[in-house]
MOPAC internal coordinates of N, CA, C and O (Angstrom, degrees):
PM7 1SCF
backbone

  N    0.0000 0     0.00 0     0.00 0    0    0    0
  C    1.4451 1     0.00 0     0.00 0    1    0    0
  C    1.5162 1   109.09 1     0.00 0    2    1    0
  O    1.2310 1   120.82 1   -28.93 1    3    2    1
  N    1.2910 1   116.03 1   151.07 1    3    2    1
  C    1.4502 1   121.48 1  -177.61 1    5    3    2
  C    1.5294 1   110.38 1   -76.81 1    6    5    3
  O    1.2310 1   121.47 1   -29.45 1    7    6    5
  N    1.3422 1   114.80 1   150.55 1    7    6    5
  C    1.4637 1   120.79 1   177.67 1    9    7    6
  C    1.5177 1   111.98 1   -85.60 1   10    9    7
  O    1.2310 1   119.89 1   177.38 1   11   10    9
  N    1.3240 1   117.81 1    -2.62 1   11   10    9
  C    1.4578 1   120.74 1  -178.57 1   13   11   10
  C    1.5244 1   110.51 1   -72.45 1   14   13   11
  O    1.2310 1   120.91 1   -40.52 1   15   14   13
  N    1.3101 1   115.87 1   139.48 1   15   14   13
  C    1.4663 1   121.90 1  -179.21 1   17   15   14
  C    1.5240 1   110.05 1  -113.63 1   18   17   15
  O    1.2310 1   120.89 1   -28.99 1   19   18   17
  N    1.3244 1   115.90 1   151.01 1   19   18   17
  C    1.4645 1   121.20 1   175.18 1   21   19   18
  C    1.5301 1   108.74 1   -87.22 1   22   21   19
  O    1.2310 1   120.44 1   -44.38 1   23   22   21
  N    1.3253 1   116.76 1   135.62 1   23   22   21
  C    1.4607 1   118.96 1   173.09 1   25   23   22
  C    1.5286 1   108.50 1   -87.02 1   26   25   23
  O    1.2310 1   119.63 1    -0.87 1   27   26   25
  N    1.3050 1   118.30 1   179.13 1   27   26   25
  C    1.4646 1   122.60 1  -170.37 1   29   27   26
  C    1.5274 1   112.46 1   -60.93 1   30   29   27
  O    1.2310 1   119.77 1   140.62 1   31   30   29
  N    1.3266 1   118.04 1   -39.38 1   31   30   29
  C    1.4592 1   120.68 1   179.16 1   33   31   30
  C    1.5206 1   111.70 1   -64.59 1   34   33   31
  O    1.2310 1   120.27 1   142.43 1   35   34   33
  N    1.3247 1   117.09 1   -37.57 1   35   34   33
  C    1.4605 1   121.05 1   178.46 1   37   35   34
  C    1.5232 1   111.04 1   -71.14 1   38   37   35
  O    1.2310 1   120.17 1   146.70 1   39   38   37
  N    1.3152 1   117.29 1   -33.30 1   39   38   37
  C    1.4648 1   120.03 1   176.45 1   41   39   38
  C    1.5261 1   111.06 1   -67.82 1   42   41   39
  O    1.2310 1   120.53 1   140.56 1   43   42   41
  N    1.3290 1   116.59 1   -39.44 1   43   42   41
  C    1.4629 1   120.59 1   177.36 1   45   43   42
  C    1.5287 1   109.80 1   -65.21 1   46   45   43
  O    1.2310 1   120.15 1   138.13 1   47   46   45
  N    1.3313 1   117.32 1   -41.87 1   47   46   45
  C    1.4642 1   120.85 1   178.50 1   49   47   46
  C    1.5230 1   111.03 1   -63.06 1   50   49   47
  O    1.2310 1   119.91 1   140.56 1   51   50   49
  N    1.3239 1   117.78 1   -39.44 1   51   50   49
  C    1.4662 1   120.95 1   178.03 1   53   51   50
  C    1.5234 1   111.23 1   -65.73 1   54   53   51
  O    1.2310 1   120.37 1   137.01 1   55   54   53
  N    1.3275 1   116.90 1   -42.99 1   55   54   53
  C    1.4635 1   120.24 1   178.51 1   57   55   54
  C    1.5268 1   110.90 1   -63.74 1   58   57   55
  O    1.2310 1   120.40 1   141.09 1   59   58   57
  N    1.3226 1   116.85 1   -38.91 1   59   58   57
  C    1.4642 1   120.16 1   178.52 1   61   59   58
  C    1.5231 1   111.10 1   -69.06 1   62   61   59
  O    1.2310 1   119.88 1   144.54 1   63   62   61
  N    1.3253 1   117.84 1   -35.46 1   63   62   61
  C    1.4667 1   121.15 1   176.19 1   65   63   62
  C    1.5248 1   110.96 1   -63.66 1   66   65   63
  O    1.2310 1   120.65 1   138.59 1   67   66   65
  N    1.3102 1   116.35 1   -41.41 1   67   66   65
  C    1.4690 1   119.97 1   177.32 1   69   67   66
  C    1.5221 1   110.06 1   -64.96 1   70   69   67
  O    1.2310 1   120.10 1   138.91 1   71   70   69
  N    1.3248 1   117.41 1   -41.09 1   71   70   69
  C    1.4633 1   121.64 1   178.57 1   73   71   70
  C    1.5259 1   111.47 1   -62.36 1   74   73   71
  O    1.2310 1   120.36 1   137.44 1   75   74   73
  N    1.3425 1   116.91 1   -42.56 1   75   74   73
  C    1.4706 1   120.43 1   177.46 1   77   75   74
  C    1.5247 1   110.90 1   -63.07 1   78   77   75
  O    1.2310 1   120.51 1   140.16 1   79   78   77
  N    1.3182 1   116.63 1   -39.84 1   79   78   77
  C    1.4626 1   120.45 1   178.15 1   81   79   78
  C    1.5231 1   110.69 1   -64.08 1   82   81   79
  O    1.2310 1   120.61 1   138.53 1   83   82   81
  N    1.3248 1   116.44 1   -41.47 1   83   82   81
  C    1.4671 1   119.79 1   178.99 1   85   83   82
  C    1.5267 1   111.42 1   -66.90 1   86   85   83
  O    1.2310 1   119.71 1   146.29 1   87   86   85
  N    1.3112 1   118.15 1   -33.71 1   87   86   85
  C    1.4640 1   121.01 1   177.35 1   89   87   86
  C    1.5330 1   112.09 1   -71.32 1   90   89   87
  O    1.2310 1   120.50 1   154.29 1   91   90   89
  N    1.3300 1   116.65 1   -25.71 1   91   90   89
  C    1.4567 1   120.79 1  -179.76 1   93   91   90
  C    1.5285 1   111.59 1   -68.42 1   94   93   91
  O    1.2310 1   119.91 1   146.93 1   95   94   93
  N    1.3102 1   117.77 1   -33.07 1   95   94   93
  C    1.4738 1   121.48 1  -176.41 1   97   95   94
  C    1.5336 1   111.89 1   -63.43 1   98   97   95
  O    1.2310 1   118.34 1   126.87 1   99   98   97
  N    1.3451 1   120.77 1   -53.13 1   99   98   97
  C    1.4666 1   118.12 1   178.34 1  101   99   98
  C    1.5327 1   112.77 1   -67.67 1  102  101   99
  O    1.2310 1   120.37 1   150.59 1  103  102  101
  N    1.3311 1   116.91 1   -29.41 1  103  102  101
  C    1.4604 1   119.26 1   177.69 1  105  103  102
  C    1.5188 1   110.75 1   -66.13 1  106  105  103
  O    1.2310 1   120.15 1   144.67 1  107  106  105
  N    1.3240 1   117.32 1   -35.33 1  107  106  105
  C    1.4589 1   120.80 1   176.33 1  109  107  106
  C    1.5290 1   110.33 1   -65.06 1  110  109  107
  O    1.2310 1   120.55 1   139.16 1  111  110  109
  N    1.3291 1   116.55 1   -40.84 1  111  110  109
  C    1.4598 1   120.07 1   175.79 1  113  111  110
  C    1.5173 1   112.15 1   -62.64 1  114  113  111
  O    1.2310 1   120.55 1   138.87 1  115  114  113
  N    1.3140 1   116.56 1   -41.13 1  115  114  113
  C    1.4645 1   120.73 1   176.92 1  117  115  114
  C    1.5217 1   111.21 1   -64.18 1  118  117  115
  O    1.2310 1   120.23 1   140.83 1  119  118  117
  N    1.3268 1   117.17 1   -39.17 1  119  118  117
  C    1.4623 1   121.36 1   177.20 1  121  119  118
  C    1.5309 1   110.78 1   -60.82 1  122  121  119
  O    1.2310 1   120.52 1   132.49 1  123  122  121
  N    1.3086 1   116.61 1   -47.51 1  123  122  121
  C    1.4736 1   120.29 1  -179.96 1  125  123  122
  C    1.5283 1   110.03 1   -61.91 1  126  125  123
  O    1.2310 1   120.29 1   135.99 1  127  126  125
  N    1.3307 1   117.05 1   -44.01 1  127  126  125
  C    1.4630 1   120.43 1  -179.03 1  129  127  126
  C    1.5338 1   110.97 1   -63.75 1  130  129  127
  O    1.2310 1   120.34 1   134.71 1  131  130  129
  N    1.3273 1   116.95 1   -45.29 1  131  130  129
  C    1.4617 1   120.08 1   178.65 1  133  131  130
  C    1.5280 1   111.40 1   -63.12 1  134  133  131
  O    1.2310 1   120.69 1   141.15 1  135  134  133
  N    1.3228 1   116.28 1   -38.85 1  135  134  133
  C    1.4591 1   120.78 1  -179.97 1  137  135  134
  C    1.5231 1   110.95 1   -63.42 1  138  137  135
  O    1.2310 1   120.77 1   137.01 1  139  138  137
  N    1.3355 1   116.12 1   -42.99 1  139  138  137
  C    1.4672 1   120.20 1  -179.40 1  141  139  138
  C    1.5344 1   111.80 1   -71.99 1  142  141  139
  O    1.2310 1   119.95 1   142.75 1  143  142  141
  N    1.3206 1   117.70 1   -37.25 1  143  142  141
  C    1.4612 1   121.19 1  -176.39 1  145  143  142
  C    1.5241 1   113.14 1   -80.64 1  146  145  143
  O    1.2310 1   120.15 1   137.99 1  147  146  145
  N    1.3281 1   117.32 1   -42.01 1  147  146  145
  C    1.4553 1   120.53 1  -171.19 1  149  147  146
  C    1.5256 1   114.18 1  -111.71 1  150  149  147
  O    1.2310 1   119.65 1   160.74 1  151  150  149
  N    1.3208 1   118.28 1   -19.26 1  151  150  149
  C    1.4609 1   121.21 1  -178.76 1  153  151  150
  C    1.5215 1   111.73 1    86.19 1  154  153  151
  O    1.2310 1   121.23 1    -8.60 1  155  154  153
  N    1.3245 1   115.26 1   171.40 1  155  154  153
  C    1.4595 1   120.14 1  -176.02 1  157  155  154
  C    1.5215 1   113.69 1   -73.72 1  158  157  155
  O    1.2310 1   119.66 1   164.21 1  159  158  157
  N    1.3163 1   118.26 1   -15.79 1  159  158  157
  C    1.4653 1   120.81 1  -177.62 1  161  159  158
  C    1.5284 1   112.72 1   -75.47 1  162  161  159
  O    1.2310 1   120.05 1   160.26 1  163  162  161
  N    1.3237 1   117.52 1   -19.74 1  163  162  161
  C    1.4609 1   120.23 1  -179.30 1  165  163  162
  C    1.5262 1   110.39 1   -73.09 1  166  165  163
  O    1.2310 1   119.91 1   -36.54 1  167  166  165
  N    1.3189 1   117.78 1   143.46 1  167  166  165
  C    1.4633 1   120.56 1  -175.06 1  169  167  166
  C    1.5241 1   113.24 1   -72.96 1  170  169  167
  O    1.2310 1   119.08 1   162.94 1  171  170  169
  N    1.3211 1   119.35 1   -17.06 1  171  170  169
  C    1.4586 1   121.25 1   179.20 1  173  171  170
  C    1.5303 1   112.07 1   -73.27 1  174  173  171
  O    1.2310 1   120.26 1   150.53 1  175  174  173
  N    1.3194 1   117.10 1   -29.47 1  175  174  173
  C    1.4707 1   120.34 1  -176.06 1  177  175  174
  C    1.5308 1   111.70 1   -66.78 1  178  177  175
  O    1.2310 1   118.68 1   127.93 1  179  178  177
  N    1.3370 1   120.13 1   -52.07 1  179  178  177
  C    1.4664 1   117.66 1   177.19 1  181  179  178
  C    1.5324 1   113.04 1   -66.63 1  182  181  179
  O    1.2310 1   120.30 1   152.14 1  183  182  181
  N    1.3256 1   117.04 1   -27.86 1  183  182  181
  C    1.4658 1   119.12 1   175.96 1  185  183  182
  C    1.5209 1   110.83 1   -65.40 1  186  185  183
  O    1.2310 1   120.58 1   140.04 1  187  186  185
  N    1.3259 1   116.50 1   -39.96 1  187  186  185
  C    1.4665 1   120.11 1   177.25 1  189  187  186
  C    1.5235 1   110.50 1   -65.46 1  190  189  187
  O    1.2310 1   120.70 1   139.96 1  191  190  189
  N    1.3309 1   116.26 1   -40.04 1  191  190  189
  C    1.4639 1   119.69 1   178.50 1  193  191  190
  C    1.5267 1   110.98 1   -66.13 1  194  193  191
  O    1.2310 1   120.00 1   140.99 1  195  194  193
  N    1.3187 1   117.60 1   -39.01 1  195  194  193
  C    1.4646 1   120.99 1   177.02 1  197  195  194
  C    1.5277 1   111.12 1   -64.66 1  198  197  195
  O    1.2310 1   120.73 1   143.64 1  199  198  197
  N    1.3152 1   116.21 1   -36.36 1  199  198  197
  C    1.4623 1   119.77 1   177.64 1  201  199  198
  C    1.5221 1   110.82 1   -65.46 1  202  201  199
  O    1.2310 1   120.54 1   140.17 1  203  202  201
  N    1.3272 1   116.57 1   -39.83 1  203  202  201
  C    1.4653 1   120.24 1   177.26 1  205  203  202
  C    1.5286 1   109.83 1   -62.35 1  206  205  203
  O    1.2310 1   120.45 1   135.57 1  207  206  205
  N    1.3232 1   116.75 1   -44.43 1  207  206  205
  C    1.4650 1   120.10 1   178.33 1  209  207  206
  C    1.5173 1   112.39 1   -62.53 1  210  209  207
  O    1.2310 1   120.44 1   138.62 1  211  210  209
  N    1.3315 1   116.77 1   -41.38 1  211  210  209
  C    1.4591 1   120.98 1   179.33 1  213  211  210
  C    1.5250 1   111.25 1   -64.38 1  214  213  211
  O    1.2310 1   120.33 1   131.79 1  215  214  213
  N    1.3269 1   116.97 1   -48.21 1  215  214  213
  C    1.4667 1   119.86 1  -179.40 1  217  215  214
  C    1.5250 1   111.43 1   -64.91 1  218  217  215
  O    1.2310 1   120.40 1   142.80 1  219  218  217
  N    1.3299 1   116.85 1   -37.20 1  219  218  217
  C    1.4641 1   119.88 1   177.35 1  221  219  218
  C    1.5166 1   111.86 1   -65.39 1  222  221  219
  O    1.2310 1   120.31 1   137.08 1  223  222  221
  N    1.3270 1   117.01 1   -42.92 1  223  222  221
  C    1.4639 1   120.57 1   178.13 1  225  223  222
  C    1.5253 1   111.08 1   -64.93 1  226  225  223
  O    1.2310 1   120.55 1   139.40 1  227  226  225
  N    1.3246 1   116.55 1   -40.60 1  227  226  225
  C    1.4697 1   119.85 1   177.17 1  229  227  226
  C    1.5272 1   110.91 1   -61.60 1  230  229  227
  O    1.2310 1   120.39 1   137.65 1  231  230  229
  N    1.3198 1   116.86 1   -42.35 1  231  230  229
  C    1.4612 1   120.87 1  -179.83 1  233  231  230
  C    1.5273 1   110.90 1   -62.64 1  234  233  231
  O    1.2310 1   120.14 1   137.78 1  235  234  233
  N    1.3177 1   117.34 1   -42.22 1  235  234  233
  C    1.4703 1   120.55 1  -179.80 1  237  235  234
  C    1.5251 1   110.72 1   -65.96 1  238  237  235
  O    1.2310 1   120.27 1   132.71 1  239  238  237
  N    1.3246 1   117.09 1   -47.29 1  239  238  237
  C    1.4674 1   120.52 1  -178.55 1  241  239  238
  C    1.5283 1   110.78 1   -63.54 1  242  241  239
  O    1.2310 1   120.37 1   136.39 1  243  242  241
  N    1.3146 1   116.90 1   -43.61 1  243  242  241
  C    1.4642 1   119.55 1  -179.88 1  245  243  242
  C    1.5279 1   111.83 1   -66.71 1  246  245  243
  O    1.2310 1   120.27 1   144.36 1  247  246  245
  N    1.3315 1   117.09 1   -35.64 1  247  246  245
  C    1.4668 1   118.85 1   177.12 1  249  247  246
  C    1.5246 1   110.90 1   -65.54 1  250  249  247
  O    1.2310 1   120.27 1   137.08 1  251  250  249
  N    1.3177 1   117.09 1   -42.92 1  251  250  249
  C    1.4655 1   119.85 1   178.98 1  253  251  250
  C    1.5238 1   110.52 1   -63.48 1  254  253  251
  O    1.2310 1   120.60 1   141.38 1  255  254  253
  N    1.3280 1   116.45 1   -38.62 1  255  254  253
  C    1.4674 1   119.73 1   177.56 1  257  255  254
  C    1.5270 1   111.97 1   -66.48 1  258  257  255
  O    1.2310 1   119.88 1   153.21 1  259  258  257
  N    1.3247 1   117.83 1   -26.79 1  259  258  257
  C    1.4600 1   120.69 1  -175.45 1  261  259  258
  C    1.5245 1   113.42 1   -84.53 1  262  261  259
  O    1.2310 1   119.99 1   171.39 1  263  262  261
  N    1.3164 1   117.63 1    -8.61 1  263  262  261
  C    1.4611 1   119.28 1  -178.93 1  265  263  262
  C    1.5250 1   110.12 1   -68.99 1  266  265  263
  O    1.2310 1   120.07 1   -45.28 1  267  266  265
  N    1.3343 1   117.48 1   134.72 1  267  266  265
  C    1.4677 1   119.62 1  -179.55 1  269  267  266
  C    1.5243 1   111.39 1   -67.19 1  270  269  267
  O    1.2310 1   120.96 1   -38.23 1  271  270  269
  N    1.3223 1   115.78 1   141.77 1  271  270  269
  C    1.4563 1   122.58 1  -178.35 1  273  271  270
  C    1.5227 1   109.73 1  -110.90 1  274  273  271
  O    1.2310 1   120.37 1   -32.19 1  275  274  273
  N    1.3332 1   116.89 1   147.81 1  275  274  273
  C    1.4662 1   118.28 1   176.11 1  277  275  274
  C    1.5247 1   110.12 1   -68.28 1  278  277  275
  O    1.2310 1   119.97 1   -26.66 1  279  278  277
  N    1.3216 1   117.65 1   153.34 1  279  278  277
  C    1.4723 1   119.46 1  -179.37 1  281  279  278
  C    1.5331 1   111.05 1   -65.37 1  282  281  279
  O    1.2310 1   121.26 1   -34.51 1  283  282  281
  N    1.3192 1   115.20 1   145.49 1  283  282  281
  C    1.4579 1   121.63 1   179.02 1  285  283  282
  C    1.5236 1   108.26 1   -84.70 1  286  285  283
  O    1.2310 1   120.95 1   -46.85 1  287  286  285
  N    1.3207 1   115.78 1   133.15 1  287  286  285
  C    1.4586 1   119.31 1   178.25 1  289  287  286
  C    1.5260 1   109.19 1   -74.31 1  290  289  287
  O    1.2310 1   120.65 1   -35.25 1  291  290  289
  N    1.3019 1   116.37 1   144.75 1  291  290  289
  C    1.4633 1   120.57 1  -179.19 1  293  291  290
  C    1.5168 1   110.60 1   -81.01 1  294  293  291
  O    1.2310 1   120.69 1   -13.49 1  295  294  293
  N    1.2964 1   116.29 1   166.51 1  295  294  293
  C    1.4612 1   121.98 1   179.45 1  297  295  294
  C    1.5226 1   111.29 1   -67.22 1  298  297  295
  O    1.2310 1   120.11 1   149.77 1  299  298  297
  N    1.3361 1   117.39 1   -30.23 1  299  298  297
  C    1.4543 1   120.95 1   179.18 1  301  299  298
  C    1.5211 1   110.66 1   -65.06 1  302  301  299
  O    1.2310 1   120.08 1   142.23 1  303  302  301
  N    1.3211 1   117.46 1   -37.77 1  303  302  301
  C    1.4588 1   120.52 1   179.06 1  305  303  302
  C    1.5227 1   110.67 1   -66.75 1  306  305  303
  O    1.2310 1   120.21 1   147.01 1  307  306  305
  N    1.3286 1   117.21 1   -32.99 1  307  306  305
  C    1.4542 1   120.96 1   178.74 1  309  307  306
  C    1.5376 1   110.39 1   -71.01 1  310  309  307
  O    1.2310 1   120.32 1   143.44 1  311  310  309
  N    1.3191 1   116.99 1   -36.56 1  311  310  309
  C    1.4601 1   120.55 1  -179.59 1  313  311  310
  C    1.5228 1   112.13 1   -70.81 1  314  313  311
  O    1.2310 1   120.46 1   146.05 1  315  314  313
  N    1.3176 1   116.74 1   -33.95 1  315  314  313
  C    1.4508 1   120.72 1  -179.84 1  317  315  314
  C    1.5277 1   111.01 1   -70.17 1  318  317  315
  O    1.2310 1   120.79 1   151.55 1  319  318  317
  N    1.3295 1   116.09 1   -28.45 1  319  318  317
  C    1.4553 1   119.77 1   177.10 1  321  319  318
  C    1.4365 1   110.43 1    90.80 1  322  321  319
  O    1.2310 1   120.10 1   180.00 1  323  322  321

């Protein structure tokens, strides 16, 4: 396992990514139900699909932001060689 740690902002981003993922699951169920009940011509069906895409994209971006990064070397370390 890596020795890198997440700071508070990365922990918040990870928690929000998990929350977005959890919100995507019932929205997918709502999309399927609307599709079966009303068909693709109804305006709620593509809106539900767009919401799923938005929440999924948010979850991916927030997860990538939450990954721990190695420390950046300072300019003094570069000058010392």
